[in-house]
Steps between C-alpha positions, in 0.01 A plus 500: 500500500123476457269787596393519867189302585193632680497427873164383634381563854291200604417631847625520852425434864601627841439429862320771698742775597522549877631748751829381640496293818150371430397197291841422351722593795654151503549465124821605331543587134548137403171405661316791338650434157426129519137569592439731207686284246304198617179698458594604148594142406161381625308782330653426159538124548876503456578206730809317382558732204840637406500874438784702353556721804363606837625847593421609856650746741481665839635825636543409867642149494734289707832386359353149495247624241770550236335226289143602586340449159652157443416373849139623472475339156613165639212513750238639261386190313685591182751258351839512676643561152359856514781752572463798730672837524487736798515873424458828688424860403332632813127560442538428128614143564175326408457692176867452413461126559217492245703711256786249533268214411328699223828587330599133488165408349521784247845383387390138468725378781208356696130437436348573840602624842389651828600831654421653838628561846440502872595708799462484874564773752406259779809282445768753414867398478663603827880481478771491762682825565768585245772497767393158627479369144855618436618339825341166408659511154838579654457206737423274207813625322730454802742210476656487847378518858667839541327639191164369624542661843600829337205489261260417783612768745651796311276804536209292629187673632154372591354750253602260225202282593254768389334366181470688172157544342432564129560861405204718409699798374667561166874450559589809295259744664421349839129563435225242510269459203225680692726794582607521137139493382416771752764715328336425164158598633639835613684556172190426290263668747277197550251583779408259779135504392583370151708218647224395738248513216709262289537261795127511572418426137744208496318333791160568348598361160660190650196430720269537200721266294484234770123546529445435128729197501787645299760348732329163536744322268799726569523456879532148642360449852764405754499466878137601521554820303311570180612858447772741606482600865636847417179597319278741692168547316368699795775762494403861431664827417417615852689204652796547268516870591555415868827313438825673589794543259712185493830628357519875560381527858673823603462766233124514514493461122502120471226355279584128475318289760440133575173537309636633172816286504529124457552307820739215572343187357563135413392309192584339167375502142582333168385504138529257208636613162542303178532511125179489299589154369549361852171647619314345206671164534419485872145630474563818699304820447702811421380795706735764359853559370804651668608730219801693626676621814749763607721562803637845584706661776538855630769703677319519833819605677528792258146622553262276306227355720588152627173350372465702179674255265170360363447841336812433292423131440150569372619783272763272344248217464243722330757637257623156393144379444380820331226549758356792694439493874129517427500184282408268786182354643651428840786648704646275769731732691639341815398696808815487710377830637205704380744789460719299262209438264391863512855631448539280194168610351589864561843455342345359182274805489793741537637636174817622672570160660432307181725729299791539741500155661344267245628673187154528345354779289216555746304352787378140485173634637241372745323167523135417555501441875197270472733250330759508781533192727136414439494197733717653772874487541775477759358748752196277545631155409848517652851503364720198573784651300587229246139378476353821356616457138326168429189623682478796267570302181234243588257781583565684173459181296166419662371856457578480129338157477183642656503793260571275203769727359719793588831602645635542856800696625690368803734715708695403813747714697787340689764579759834614363337755269374252240170431329352219290220545246320263263226488240233230498257462209210284387 
């Protein structure tokens, strides 16, 4: 087998991220994914072209979206001979989709592909009650009139008509992601003021990035929107301080609020990857390279923080690439909650944690905070779960293009106690 090839990032695009039940309330994941793929095809003039793969995903999707990536591809303007694969790893879905495409390019299986994702919390999959579902299946299985009557009437109650909504709690702990992160904030002693400060800075950085035109070619206008409607450039620390705890409302010690946590949002994003030869042959500029990636998981039932897995993923990634945590020009750490980012940074600074949990000789150390999420992140822009990964990769690639050289570290936490990390270089 030949040596792995370099994987080029040619760029990405997204639609503005929106609060749920606003601009995209009537669009499902297929509509969102089709919009963003169509935008990417237009941006890179890919109409009618056959690519090696389109990998897309969504976290909250209907059963009819089982073939989401392929169906969106068929409506995108790409050749119908372009295959599609639908994947899911909670909030890491978009990054994992790009890793899937990148690995195929690196191995020479394909020359170019698209990765990304979408999510909507305005059009969530509402299912029939489990008891009613079982009754309907039993009716379908019945072969005689007597069996049908028995299946229809046995143990019947009107409560069966109560619908089931998507779960927000971890099945193994019964805690929501916010409740779990609240536990992390207490464990790592992350004060409310530090969380609000990080949220405030995210909004300020994102507003400044929009003002200087950074997002002009990364965000495609749609439905009269030119930027994310989550962004609040006029927010202040004083306003953030007035918000009440969102997840620990009774103890008087809750620090996570609606202001320092991501809200429910809708959106989609995608990025184009290729081999160097394909980029040259098709006249496409290479912005940066996706160098390596790592996925890790933690025992959150046994006491590890639910959203702490990126600490492990980054440590493993650094070791394999013989890099230090400080060897980066940009740090794109997904802001699921301000507390999650701050817990991770504090863990890397802890010698005890790095020795006992990560198996290192000492602490990874601190980062230069001026290099963290320099154009804003999820707290300001929004977090449609599966759309965050491609947003971050496209952002990192453009930052490195602007700088002319350098290296970016990407880190995304996910439900289920997992984390995805990646290195982007130019």
